[in-house]
PADREN-804487 format. One record per atom (N, C-alpha, C): residue in one letter; x, y, z. Coordinates in steps of 0.05 Angstrom, whole numbers, padded with zeros to 5 digits, always signed. Atoms other than C-alpha are relative to their C-alpha. Layout:
AXYZ/...
***
This chain:
M-00018+00012-00025/M-01059+00026-01244/M+00018+00023+00020/N-00024-00021-00012/N-01016+00069-01197/N+00025-00011-00005/D-00017+00010+00003/D-00948+00069-01211/D+00023-00009+00020/P-00010+00015-00032/P-00911+00021-01158/P+00022+00026+00014/V-00016-00005-00018/V-00849+00063-01145/V-00010+00032+00013/N+00017-00024-00006/N-00900+00126-01134/N-00019-00002+00020/D+00037+00002-00017/D-00953+00100-01091/D+00004-00012+00030/L-00003+00005-00026/L-00959+00101-01015/L-00004-00036+00008/L+00013+00032-00002/L-00991+00030-01010/L+00027-00019-00005/S-00022+00013+00011/S-00936-00005-01054/S+00025+00000+00016/F-00027+00007-00010/F-00879+00023-01013/F+00002-00013+00025/R+00004+00013-00025/R-00919+00008-00948/R+00008-00034-00004/S-00006+00031+00007/S-00912-00065-00980/S+00027-00008+00000/L-00028+00010-00003/L-00841-00061-00980/L+00008-00002+00028/L-00011+00000-00027/L-00832-00053-00910/L-00008-00018+00011/A+00010+00025-00003/A-00866-00115-00898/A+00020-00019-00007/P-00020+00020+00002/P-00826-00180-00889/P-00001-00014-00026/E+00011+00006+00032/E-00847-00204-00957/E+00019+00022-00022/G-00014-00025+00016/G-00823-00134-00984/G+00031-00001-00001/R-00032-00006-00010/R-00756-00136-00951/R+00010-00019-00011/A-00015+00031+00015/A-00744-00208-00970/A+00005-00002-00039/L+00009-00004+00031/L-00767-00187-01045/L+00030+00020-00012/L-00019-00022+00006/L-00714-00121-01045/L+00026-00015-00002/H-00029+00021+00001/H-00653-00169-01026/H+00002-00014-00014/E-00003+00017+00016/E-00673-00215-01070/E+00007+00018-00039/V-00003-00015+00023/V-00677-00163-01133/V+00025+00015-00002/R-00019-00025-00001/R-00625-00121-01112/R+00035+00008-00019/D-00017+00004+00022/D-00569-00134-01159/D-00010-00002-00041/T+00011+00005+00033/T-00621-00143-01226/T+00009+00022-00013/A-00004-00021+00025/A-00595-00108-01282/A-00022+00002-00019/P+00024-00007+00011/P-00640-00072-01327/P-00008-00018-00025/A+00006+00021+00021/A-00638-00125-01387/A-00008-00027+00019/D+00013+00022-00017/D-00660-00173-01334/D-00021+00004+00011/E+00020+00007-00012/E-00716-00150-01305/E-00029-00007-00007/L+00012+00014+00007/L-00767-00173-01348/L-00005-00026+00010/A+00002+00027-00009/A-00748-00244-01337/A-00013-00005+00030/V+00003-00003-00033/V-00737-00230-01258/V-00025+00004+00006/A+00020-00003-00009/A-00804-00204-01255/A-00024-00019-00003/T+00027+00023+00007/T-00847-00259-01296/T-00001-00022+00021/R-00002+00016-00017/R-00811-00308-01246/R-00013+00000+00022/L+00005-00010-00031/L-00823-00267-01185/L-00027-00010+00001/R+00028+00006+00000/R-00897-00267-01204/R-00016-00015+00001/R+00020+00038-00006/R-00916-00340-01198/R+00002-00002+00032/E+00005+00009-00026/E-00903-00332-01124/E-00002+00028+00017/H-00001-00019-00004/H-00910-00260-01101/H-00021+00019-00022/P+00009-00020+00020/P-00960-00203-01121/P+00014+00024-00024/A-00022-00022+00025/A-00943-00168-01183/A+00000+00028+00001/E-00011-00025-00016/E-00954-00102-01145/E+00028+00009+00017/L-00024-00002-00014/L-00910-00123-01103/L+00033-00001-00012/V-00019+00004+00020/V-00858-00145-01155/V+00008+00024-00007/S-00007-00019+00019/S-00855-00086-01196/S+00010+00029+00020/A-00017-00019-00015/A-00848-00035-01131/A+00026-00001+00015/A-00025+00006-00007/A-00783-00081-01110/A+00021+00000-00029/L-00026-00003+00020/L-00751-00076-01174/L+00004+00031-00010/G-00001-00035+00008/G-00767+00002-01186/G+00019+00013+00023/Q-00013-00005-00026/Q-00737+00006-01113/Q+00028-00010-00004/A-00016+00009-00004/A-00684-00032-01128/A+00021+00017-00026/R-00011-00021+00030/R-00668+00012-01204/R+00008+00026+00018/L+00007-00021-00008/L-00680+00070-01159/L+00030+00000+00022/R-00022-00001-00015/R-00622+00049-01107/R+00023-00005-00018/Q-00027+00004+00020/Q-00574+00032-01164/Q+00008+00037-00008/R+00005-00022+00015/R-00588+00104-01193/R+00010+00016+00027/A-00008-00013-00019/A-00570+00132-01121/A+00027-00005+00014/V-00026+00008-00009/V-00507+00101-01113/V+00024+00030-00002/A-00013-00029+00010/A-00479+00168-01143/A-00003+00023+00016/K-00003-00020-00028/K-00502+00208-01089/K+00005-00005+00028/F+00006+00014-00027/F-00508+00163-01031/F+00024-00014+00012/G-00027+00025-00004/G-00449+00112-01037/G-00015-00028-00004/T+00015+00027-00008/T-00460+00043-01040/T-00014-00014+00023/E+00011+00019-00014/E-00471+00018-00973/E-00030+00019+00016/D+00023-00015-00009/D-00522+00077-00951/D-00026-00008-00025/A+00013+00008+00022/A-00554+00075-01025/A-00018-00032+00008/G+00013+00023-00002/G-00572-00001-01012/G-00019-00007+00029/R+00018+00005-00023/R-00606+00006-00947/R-00024+00017-00001/M+00019-00022-00004/M-00648+00069-00958/M-00025-00010-00028/F+00027+00006+00016/F-00714+00081-00999/F+00001+00024-00011/F-00006-00027+00016/F-00721+00126-01056/F-00027-00001-00019/T+00020-00014+00021/T-00775+00158-01104/T+00015+00016-00022/P-00018-00008+00023/P-00758+00177-01173/P+00008+00035+00006/N-00013-00026+00001/N-00760+00252-01157/N+00024+00001+00027/G-00017-00003-00029/G-00724+00235-01086/G+00022+00001-00013/V-00027+00003+00013/V-00662+00209-01125/V+00011+00025-00018/E-00017-00022+00015/E-00656+00271-01169/E+00007+00013+00011/Q-00003-00022-00008/Q-00670+00323-01126/Q+00013+00000+00022/S-00012-00004-00028/S-00634+00295-01061/S+00027+00008-00002/T-00037-00009+00003/T-00564+00327-01037/T+00020-00020-00003/R-00021+00016+00004/R-00504+00294-01057/R+00015-00007+00040/T-00011+00006-00030/T-00475+00260-00984/T+00017+00023+00002/S-00032-00021-00012/S-00406+00306-00985/S-00006+00018+00000/V+00012-00025-00003/V-00448+00370-00993/V-00009+00000+00029/A+00023-00007-00021/A-00506+00356-00945/A+00023-00010+00035/A-00019+00001-00021/A-00442+00331-00895/A+00015+00031+00007/Y-00012-00027+00004/Y-00408+00394-00916/Y-00015+00019+00025/R+00024-00028-00012/R-00476+00443-00893/R-00001-00011+00025/A+00008+00014-00032/A-00486+00392-00830/A+00026+00019+00015/D-00014-00004-00018/D-00420+00407-00803/D+00007+00031+00001/R+00008-00023-00006/R-00417+00481-00819/R-00022+00006+00026/L+00008-00008-00028/L-00479+00485-00769/L+00002-00009+00020/R-00016-00001-00027/R-00445+00449-00722/R+00010+00019+00005/E-00022-00020+00004/E-00397+00485-00725/E+00000+00026+00022/R+00012-00025-00002/R-00436+00549-00704/R-00023-00007+00022/G+00010+00005-00024/G-00463+00513-00647/G-00035-00008+00004/V+00027+00009+00007/V-00532+00486-00679/V-00004-00028+00022/R+00003+00027-00008/R-00563+00429-00635/R-00031-00009-00015/S+00027+00012+00010/S-00632+00423-00668/S-00003+00020-00029/V-00003-00001+00019/V-00650+00434-00735/V-00030-00003-00005/A+00039+00010+00015/A-00731+00441-00769/A+00013+00006-00027/D-00004+00002+00025/D-00710+00415-00839/D-00024-00003-00014/L+00016+00000+00004/L-00760+00436-00876/L-00014-00006-00042/C-00006+00014+00027/C-00783+00404-00946/C+00028-00016+00000/C-00019+00021-00010/C-00742+00346-00921/C+00003-00015-00027/G-00009+00019+00014/G-00757+00310-00979/G+00006-00037+00002/I-00003+00021-00016/I-00733+00234-00972/I+00015-00006+00024/G-00015-00005-00023/G-00691+00253-00917/G+00034+00005-00007/G-00024-00005+00004/G-00622+00262-00946/G+00022+00021+00022/D-00021-00017-00014/D-00596+00327-00908/D-00009-00009+00037/A+00006+00000-00033/A-00633+00305-00843/A+00021-00033+00002/V-00025+00025-00010/V-00588+00235-00840/V+00023+00017+00001/A-00031-00013-00001/A-00522+00287-00856/A-00012+00013+00031/L-00004-00018-00021/L-00549+00329-00794/L-00003-00017+00023/A+00002+00023-00026/A-00567+00269-00749/A+00028-00014+00000/R-00033+00020+00011/R-00495+00237-00773/R+00023+00017+00023/A-00023-00014-00005/A-00467+00305-00742/A-00013+00008+00023/G+00008-00008-00022/G-00507+00305-00670/G-00017+00017+00000/I+00021-00024-00007/I-00557+00349-00689/I-00032-00022-00001/R+00029+00011+00004/R-00635+00331-00671/R-00014+00015-00020/V+00009-00008+00028/V-00682+00336-00733/V-00026+00004+00004/L+00022+00009+00007/L-00744+00350-00745/L-00003+00016-00033/A+00003+00002+00030/A-00761+00331-00816/A-00030+00007-00002/V+00038-00009+00008/V-00827+00366-00854/V+00005-00009-00031/D+00015-00002+00027/D-00851+00347-00920/D-00033-00008+00002/R+00022+00001+00013/R-00924+00355-00946/R-00018-00025-00005/D+00011+00031+00026/D-00927+00288-00993/D-00005-00022+00022/P-00003+00016-00012/P-00948+00234-00957/P+00019-00027-00008/L-00025+00024+00007/L-00904+00183-00988/L+00030+00005+00004/T-00025-00015-00004/T-00840+00234-00985/T+00005-00011+00025/A+00002-00002-00033/A-00854+00235-00907/A+00008-00034+00013/A-00011+00037+00000/A-00852+00152-00911/A+00017-00004-00002/V-00022+00004+00000/V-00796+00146-00940/V+00022+00013+00010/A-00017-00003-00010/A-00762+00191-00906/A+00002-00017+00028/R+00009+00013-00030/R-00792+00159-00839/R+00028-00023+00005/A-00012+00026+00016/A-00761+00092-00876/A+00031+00004+00011/N-00031+00000+00002/N-00692+00118-00882/N+00017+00012+00027/A-00008+00004-00035/A-00683+00145-00811/A+00002-00022+00017/D+00007+00030-00015/D-00701+00079-00784/D+00015-00018-00015/A-00007+00016+00013/A-00667+00044-00834/A+00038+00003+00004/L-00019-00005-00004/L-00600+00081-00826/L+00017+00006+00037/G-00002-00001-00027/G-00610+00076-00746/G+00007+00022+00010/L-00001-00033-00014/L-00622+00152-00736/L-00029+00004+00004/A+00018-00005-00008/A-00692+00148-00712/A-00005+00015+00021/E+00006-00009-00021/E-00686+00169-00647/E+00010+00033-00002/L-00007-00023+00002/L-00645+00235-00671/L-00019+00019-00026/I+00014-00022+00016/I-00696+00253-00723/I-00037-00010-00003/E+00034+00011+00006/E-00775+00258-00727/E-00015+00014-00023/V+00019+00002+00026/V-00815+00253-00791/V-00020+00013+00002/R+00034-00006-00004/R-00876+00298-00791/R-00008+00004-00026/E+00017-00020+00032/E-00929+00307-00858/E-00009+00021+00010/A+00012-00033-00018/A-00942+00378-00845/A+00010+00018-00026/D-00008-00018+00015/D-00950+00440-00899/D+00027+00020+00017/V-00029-00020-00019/V-00881+00474-00876/V-00006+00025+00007/T+00006-00028-00007/T-00913+00536-00876/T-00018+00006+00027/E+00023+00000-00026/E-00963+00516-00812/E+00017-00007+00021/V-00013+00016-00021/V-00902+00485-00774/V+00013+00024+00009/D-00006-00019-00020/D-00886+00524-00713/D+00036-00014+00005/V-00034+00011-00003/V-00804+00521-00716/V+00017+00015+00028/S-00007-00016-00024/S-00796+00565-00653/S+00024-00007+00020/A-00016+00017-00011/A-00762+00515-00615/A+00031-00011-00015/Y-00025+00006+00014/Y-00702+00498-00658/Y+00022+00019+00001/D-00023-00009+00006/D-00633+00523-00665/D+00002+00016-00021/A-00005-00008+00032/A-00637+00531-00740/A-00014-00009-00022/V+00014+00010+00027/V-00677+00523-00802/V+00010-00006-00021/F-00017+00008+00030/F-00659+00490-00863/F-00016-00008-00015/V+00033+00008+00035/V-00711+00498-00933/V+00009-00007-00023/D-00008+00007+00037/D-00698+00469-00993/D-00031+00000-00015/P+00029-00003+00016/P-00762+00489-01036/P+00006-00021-00021/A+00003+00015+00024/A-00780+00445-01089/A-00001+00016-00021/R-00006-00016+00017/R-00751+00466-01151/R-00012-00011-00025/R+00013+00013+00027/R-00789+00418-01204/R-00038-00003+00003/G+00026+00001-00001/G-00858+00415-01218/G-00012-00021-00023/G+00025+00017+00024/G-00909+00373-01269/G+00015-00005-00025/R-00013-00008+00024/R-00866+00405-01319/R+00027-00008-00003/G-00019+00012+00002/G-00802+00386-01302/G+00013+00030+00016/R-00018-00016-00033/R-00745+00445-01266/R-00014+00030-00008/I-00004-00026-00006/I-00771+00513-01240/I+00014+00024+00001/F-00020-00009-00005/F-00738+00566-01257/F-00004+00038+00013/D+00014-00022-00012/D-00782+00628-01224/D+00005-00003+00026/P+00006+00006-00025/P-00769+00629-01157/P-00026+00003+00027/E+00023-00006-00011/E-00827+00650-01135/E-00026-00018-00004/A+00020+00029-00005/A-00863+00584-01159/A+00015-00016+00010/Y-00008+00024-00013/Y-00815+00543-01118/Y-00030-00003+00023/S+00030+00004-00023/S-00862+00507-01065/S+00018-00015+00024/P+00006-00025-00004/P-00856+00545-01019/P+00015+00021-00014/P-00014-00021+00014/P-00839+00603-01053/P+00016+00015+00007/L-00024-00009-00024/L-00776+00633-01036/L+00003+00023+00012/S-00005-00019-00011/S-00794+00694-01009/S-00011-00002+00029/W+00002+00010-00028/W-00832+00652-00958/W+00032-00015+00011/A-00022+00019-00013/A-00769+00608-00946/A+00021+00034+00013/V-00021-00018-00012/V-00722+00680-00937/V-00010+00008+00022/A+00010-00010-00030/A-00771+00706-00886/A-00005-00015+00018/T-00001+00009-00020/T-00776+00649-00849/T+00031-00009+00008/A-00033-00002-00008/A-00694+00639-00852/A-00001+00026+00015/S-00008-00025-00008/S-00686+00712-00833/S-00013+00000+00035/R+00008+00002-00028/R-00728+00700-00767/R+00018-00019+00023/A-00005+00022-00018/A-00692+00636-00742/A+00030+00014+00011/P-00025-00006-00014/P-00625+00644-00701/P+00019-00005-00017/H-00009+00018+00027/H-00591+00607-00760/H-00012-00016-00014/A+00013+00006+00024/A-00610+00582-00827/A+00019+00000-00020/A-00013+00004+00039/A-00591+00559-00893/A-00021-00013-00011/L+00020+00007+00020/L-00636+00560-00955/L+00017-00015-00014/K-00015+00017+00017/K-00615+00511-01007/K-00018+00017-00032/I+00014-00014+00015/I-00621+00549-01076/I+00017-00020-00022/A-00020+00015+00014/A-00605+00528-01146/A+00024+00020-00005/P-00031-00012+00015/P-00535+00553-01167/P-00002+00020-00015/G+00010-00026+00015/G-00564+00594-01228/G-00014+00031+00017/I+00011-00018-00012/I-00598+00645-01179/I+00014+00022-00008/P-00011-00027+00003/P-00586+00716-01203/P+00018+00008+00029/H-00014-00010-00019/H-00534+00752-01155/H-00023+00025+00012/E+00019-00018-00006/E-00585+00807-01154/E-00029-00010+00024/A+00026+00011-00012/A-00638+00764-01120/A+00014-00012+00030/V-00003+00009-00028/V-00593+00747-01056/V-00007+00020+00019/P+00013-00012-00030/P-00627+00781-00990/P+00024+00021+00007/A-00024-00012-00009/A-00577+00831-00969/A+00008-00010+00030/D-00018+00006-00025/D-00568+00807-00897/D+00008-00036-00004/A+00000+00021+00009/A-00555+00740-00925/A+00029-00011-00010/E-00027+00008+00009/E-00483+00705-00940/E-00008-00023-00019/A+00005+00024+00019/A-00485+00662-01012/A+00031-00014-00005/E-00019+00022+00006/E-00448+00605-01024/E-00004-00024-00023/W+00002+00009+00024/W-00437+00571-01090/W+00019-00031+00010/I-00021+00027-00016/I-00410+00492-01069/I-00001-00014-00029/S-00007+00015+00015/S-00381+00446-01119/S+00013-00025+00003/D-00007+00031-00011/D-00362+00370-01118/D+00016-00013-00024/G-00014+00005+00019/G-00309+00343-01157/G+00004+00013-00026/G+00012-00012+00033/G-00319+00395-01209/G-00022+00010-00006/D+00021-00006+00016/D-00382+00397-01223/D-00024+00019+00029/V+00016-00018-00016/V-00429+00459-01187/V-00031-00023+00010/K+00023+00018-00010/K-00483+00425-01141/K-00020+00017+00009/E+00018-00004-00022/E-00522+00472-01105/E+00015+00036+00009/A-00009-00027-00021/A-00519+00548-01072/A-00019+00001+00018/V+00023+00001-00026/V-00544+00561-01002/V+00011+00033+00008/L-00002-00029-00007/L-00557+00626-00976/L-00002-00003+00036/W+00004+00003-00024/W-00542+00627-00894/W-00010+00031+00008/F+00017-00025-00016/F-00577+00680-00843/F+00009-00012+00028/G-00004+00002-00028/G-00564+00691-00772/G+00029+00002+00017/A-00026-00009-00009/A-00507+00694-00718/A+00021-00013-00019/G-00026+00017+00003/G-00436+00686-00738/G-00006+00009-00040/V-00001+00000+00032/V-00458+00705-00827/V+00011+00027-00002/R-00013-00017+00007/R-00427+00755-00854/R-00010+00021-00026/P+00017-00009+00013/P-00485+00794-00891/P+00022+00018-00025/G-00017-00006+00033/G-00462+00806-00972/G+00021-00006-00006/A-00022+00016+00004/A-00409+00758-00965/A-00011-00019-00016/V+00007+00012+00021/V-00401+00721-01024/V+00031-00024-00003/R-00016+00015+00003/R-00364+00651-01028/R+00008-00026-00014/A+00002+00025+00015/A-00336+00589-01068/A+00006-00021+00013/T-00020+00022-00012/T-00327+00523-01038/T-00003-00027-00017/L-00005+00023+00019/L-00297+00464-01068/L+00003-00024+00025/L-00003+00036-00010/L-00308+00385-01042/L+00012-00015-00028/P-00012-00002-00028/P-00267+00350-01026/P+00012+00017+00014/G-00026-00016-00014/G-00227+00388-00979/G-00017+00005+00030/P+00011-00022+00016/P-00269+00439-00965/P+00017+00020+00001/R-00025-00019+00002/R-00227+00491-00994/R-00030+00036-00014/S+00026-00029+00005/S-00272+00565-00994/S+00012+00022-00004/L-00007-00018+00001/L-00256+00621-01024/L-00023+00030-00001/L+00015-00029-00010/L-00283+00694-00998/L+00002+00016-00030/G-00003-00027+00018/G-00298+00745-01042/G+00005+00024+00015/R-00009-00029-00015/R-00261+00813-01033/R-00009+00023-00015/G+00006-00034+00015/G-00301+00860-01081/G+00013+00003-00024/L-00030-00022+00023/L-00238+00864-01138/L-00028+00004-00023/P+00008-00008+00017/P-00256+00899-01195/P+00005-00026-00020/D-00007+00025+00019/D-00262+00848-01264/D+00033+00002-00007/P-00023+00002+00003/P-00194+00825-01279/P+00002+00017-00034/G-00010-00012+00029/G-00161+00865-01349/G-00001-00022-00015/V-00002+00020+00023/V-00156+00828-01415/V+00032+00004-00010/R-00039-00001+00012/R-00080+00813-01435/R+00002-00028-00024/P-00009+00013+00020/P-00050+00769-01487/P-00003-00029+00011/V-00002+00036-00018/V-00051+00690-01477/V+00027-00005-00003/G-00025+00015-00015/G+00006+00672-01441/G+00003-00026+00000/R+00001+00020+00008/R+00039+00611-01435/R-00022-00030+00016/Y+00018+00015-00015/Y-00014+00582-01386/Y-00033+00006+00002/L+00031-00025+00005/L-00089+00582-01388/L-00017-00018+00030/Y+00008+00008-00029/Y-00124+00571-01321/Y-00034-00001-00004/E+00024-00006+00001/E-00199+00550-01321/E-00017-00011+00030/P+00016-00003-00022/P-00240+00566-01257/P-00013-00017-00001/D+00018+00009+00001/D-00279+00520-01227/D-00026+00019+00005/G+00020-00016+00002/G-00349+00526-01234/G-00018+00013+00030/A+00014-00011-00028/A-00372+00549-01161/A+00022+00031-00005/V-00010-00026-00003/V-00319+00597-01165/V-00014+00026-00030/I+00020-00012+00017/I-00354+00623-01235/I-00024+00016+00003/R+00043-00008-00019/R-00425+00625-01204/R+00011+00016+00017/A-00010-00014-00018/A-00389+00658-01147/A-00002+00032-00009/H-00009-00029+00010/H-00372+00715-01189/H+00029+00007+00010/L-00025-00006-00023/L-00301+00708-01154/L+00025-00007-00022/V-00018+00005+00018/V-00261+00704-01220/V+00023+00014+00003/A-00018-00026-00005/A-00222+00770-01202/A+00025-00019+00018/E-00017+00015-00024/E-00202+00732-01138/E+00025-00023-00010/V-00024+00023+00006/V-00163+00674-01172/V+00011+00014-00018/A-00021-00006+00014/A-00139+00715-01231/A+00028+00018+00014/E-00016-00001-00016/E-00105+00753-01180/E+00018-00004+00010/S-00021+00016-00011/S-00073+00703-01146/S+00018-00014-00023/L-00004+00011+00025/L-00053+00677-01210/L+00028+00021-00011/D-00005-00031+00004/D-00029+00754-01228/D+00002-00007-00028/G+00007+00010+00035/G-00059+00734-01291/G-00028+00010-00012/G+00024-00008+00010/G-00113+00766-01333/G-00027-00021-00015/L+00019+00014+00006/L-00181+00751-01373/L+00016+00000-00036/V-00002-00009+00025/V-00175+00731-01453/V-00015+00008-00012/D+00021-00016+00007/D-00235+00762-01465/D-00015+00006+00018/E+00015-00009-00020/E-00269+00808-01422/E-00036-00013+00006/T+00026+00023-00004/T-00332+00762-01432/T+00000-00028+00006/I-00011+00034+00001/I-00299+00694-01419/I+00014-00001+00026/A-00009+00006-00025/A-00279+00665-01353/A+00016-00019-00005/Y-00033+00018-00004/Y-00209+00637-01375/Y+00015+00018+00007/V-00028-00016-00012/V-00153+00665-01339/V+00030-00008-00008/T-00030+00000+00011/T-00079+00674-01378/T+00011+00006+00017/A-00028-00007-00019/A-00012+00677-01342/A+00026-00011-00004/D-00029+00004+00000/D+00058+00669-01351/D+00014-00024+00007/E-00012+00020-00018/E+00073+00628-01295/E-00020-00020+00009/L+00018+00023-00005/L+00047+00558-01267/L+00007+00011+00030/R-00002+00001-00035/R+00022+00566-01191/R-00023-00010+00007/P+00024+00018-00011/P-00017+00521-01157/P-00023+00019+00015/T+00024-00008-00019/T-00082+00532-01137/T-00024-00019+00000/P+00029+00012-00002/P-00151+00500-01118/P-00019-00003-00020/Y+00031-00007+00007/Y-00196+00539-01150/Y-00002+00000-00032/A+00009-00002+00035/A-00178+00528-01226/A+00018-00024-00014/S-00018+00015+00017/S-00146+00475-01276/S+00020+00018-00015/A-00021-00012+00012/A-00080+00495-01302/A+00003-00025-00031/Y-00016+00010+00027/Y-00059+00487-01384/Y+00016+00006-00008/L-00020-00012+00025/L-00003+00492-01421/L-00002+00001-00022/I+00019-00008+00019/I-00023+00530-01477/I+00029-00007-00025/T-00018-00008+00017/T+00019+00514-01539/T+00004+00010-00032/D+00008-00017+00021/D-00016+00539-01599/D-00021+00019+00006/Q+00024-00023+00002/Q-00062+00596-01612/Q-00007+00012-00032/L+00004-00012+00027/L-00096+00596-01676/L-00025+00013-00006/P+00035-00018+00003/P-00162+00640-01705/P-00014-00041-00012/F+00017+00025+00007/F-00222+00582-01712/F+00007-00005-00025/N+00002+00007+00025/N-00213+00548-01773/N+00004-00033+00001/L-00002+00026+00000/L-00220+00468-01776/L+00022-00009-00013/K-00015+00005+00018/K-00182+00451-01830/K+00035+00004+00013/K-00029-00005-00001/K-00116+00481-01802/K-00004-00024+00031/L-00009+00013-00023/L-00131+00441-01730/L-00007-00028-00004/K-00006+00028+00011/K-00152+00380-01769/K+00034-00009-00009/A-00027+00000+00003/A-00079+00383-01799/A+00019-00001+00018/L-00020-00004-00016/L-00043+00409-01736/L-00003-00035+00019/L+00004+00022-00021/L-00074+00343-01691/L+00008-00022-00015/R-00001+00034+00014/R-00062+00296-01755/R+00036+00001+00005/E-00033+00011+00002/E+00015+00311-01747/E+00015-00001+00026/R-00007+00012-00032/R+00017+00310-01669/R-00011-00023+00006/E+00004+00027-00002/E-00015+00244-01679/E-00015+00004+00034/V+00010-00013-00016/V-00064+00265-01633/V-00023-00015-00003/G+00022+00021+00004/G-00117+00206-01625/G-00023+00007+00029/T+00014+00005-00021/T-00144+00224-01553/T-00013+00036-00004/L+00004-00025-00002/L-00177+00294-01559/L-00020+00007+00018/T+00025-00011-00015/T-00214+00329-01505/T-00011+00036-00002/V+00007-00034+00006/V-00249+00401-01524/V-00026+00001+00019/K+00013-00022-00018/K-00275+00455-01478/K-00006+00018-00020/K+00015-00036+00020/K-00314+00516-01502/K-00006+00022+00019/R+00011-00015-00010/R-00330+00573-01476/R-00006+00030-00014/G+00004-00014+00015/G-00360+00625-01513/G-00006+00000-00033/S-00001+00007+00028/S-00366+00587-01581/S-00026-00013-00002/A+00027+00017+00001/A-00427+00551-01610/A+00012-00020-00012/V-00010+00035+00012/V-00386+00494-01640/V-00008-00019+00018/E+00001+00025-00027/E-00408+00426-01597/E+00030-00017-00008/P-00012+00008-00002/P-00355+00390-01578/P+00002-00020-00016/E+00001+00035+00020/E-00375+00318-01610/E-00001+00014-00024/E+00003-00013+00026/E-00386+00362-01673/E+00026+00006-00005/L-00033-00001+00010/L-00317+00377-01674/L+00017-00026+00000/R-00018+00029+00005/R-00295+00315-01664/R+00001-00021-00024/R+00017+00016+00023/R-00333+00282-01719/R+00013+00013-00021/K-00012-00019+00019/K-00299+00336-01761/K+00026-00007-00009/V-00031+00001-00003/V-00225+00330-01748/V+00002-00027+00001/K-00006+00037+00007/K-00225+00251-01735/K+00023-00004+00015/P-00033-00001-00003/P-00170+00254-01693/P+00014-00036+00004/Q-00019+00032+00006/Q-00123+00187-01699/Q+00031+00008+00019/G-00029+00016+00000/G-00057+00164-01661/G+00001+00006+00033/P-00007+00010-00030/P-00026+00151-01593/P+00002+00028+00019/N-00005-00012-00017/N-00022+00216-01564/N-00026+00025+00012/S+00022-00019-00006/S-00072+00269-01535/S+00005+00030+00011/A+00005-00033-00002/A-00092+00346-01530/A-00016+00012+00014/T+00019+00000-00012/T-00138+00389-01508/T+00000+00037-00015/V+00009-00027+00018/V-00172+00448-01549/V-00018+00014+00013/F+00014-00026-00018/F-00204+00512-01519/F-00014+00006-00030/L+00018-00015+00022/L-00258+00536-01569/L-00011+00024+00017/T+00001-00032-00025/T-00264+00614-01540/T-00001+00017-00022/R-00011-00033+00017/R-00253+00683-01559/R+00023+00007+00013/V-00018-00014-00006/V-00197+00719-01553/V+00005+00023-00003/A-00007-00032+00008/A-00192+00797-01545/A-00030-00002-00021/G+00021-00007+00017/G-00268+00789-01586/G+00001-00017-00028/A-00015+00019+00026/A-00234+00738-01644/A-00010-00022+00014/P+00009+00033+00000/P-00267+00662-01647/P+00034-00014+00004/T-00029+00011-00015/T-00196+00623-01620/T+00005-00023+00002/M-00007+00033-00004/M-00173+00552-01623/M+00030-00001+00026/L-00020+00000-00019/L-00121+00549-01554/L+00000-00031+00005/I-00012+00026-00002/I-00087+00484-01559/I+00018-00012+00015/G-00014+00010-00017/G-00052+00445-01502/G-00008-00021+00007/A+00001+00021-00006/A-00049+00403-01449/A+00001+00000+00035/P+00002-00007-00032/P-00063+00392-01365/P+00026+00009+00007/A-00024-00015-00007/A-00001+00433-01341/A+00012-00023+00027/D-00017+00020-00018/D+00011+00373-01287/D+00003-00025-00013/R-00012+00024+00009/R+00032+00320-01335/R+00021+00006+00001/
***
């Protein structure tokens, strides 16, 4: 039997009146109630249709985090589509960058369920959305229709390597980075391979290529601008930009909401200095983009260790690119001393951060057993090569 959430016929049945009525009926079903709801509904509806509706309701609930309640409640998803699709805030930011460069039409290659196509269309850009998987293409088409964007989004079921994109102002490529065995780390094992995506992007007047944020900097083409994007402090993706208006070799970190962008200036690595009154934890996009030096310079700070991306300084300076902490204690790594200090200060809420330490936060919390009305943050790290505990609190409190 086919999995109803991965079966094209089951999906098409959801678009019929009976399927849409079922979707409406099960939209708020809690996971614990699914069996009872399914048993009841199967008395009046085909079992496969009931399973498909409940599966789709479950996917919509998961998709709220990326698409928001309103859009997720109207859109259609596949399990891979929810997992791999771009968060709306990131897709909208990228679409705005293309619009600002004068782009009016985009070939969205490997469009998935259409999340990026939707953001592009909402920016007033005409989109050709291409995916070779029949179910995925059908879902993308249904989403364009459900969100009232069908006039701006043409969905085509095809192999992206065989599509003529010469009539479009820009190309957006999002190669599949997951296979049957999970995440793919070799860029040439992407579908299509990264080399094909780069060659296609390099030929277009404008292009954006979505890649995994862990891509090595040496793998970035010389004619591309590389941008790492975080949303709410979580690194979401990297983008390679090509074409007119791009600075070849430029590197930037962009933080959402905002957006706030930090452009690299090729600064040398910051020096190591003793721990000062404040510790700054750079945003993940800043770290991935190798722009910690730019942040350290703006703070008149240095690193606590040459291999650790924590910046220390004596002054508190506002910056959107790092979180600041007031440091009250610096101790060699010793759980007994930490436990005694936390007990003395009645710390019951303990935030554990680590960089350069093998100790897991939950393991440490179990061992020190924090109790009391107060809160604190402990950083497990290295200072000048030595395992160290830095204790403090967010500086904005």
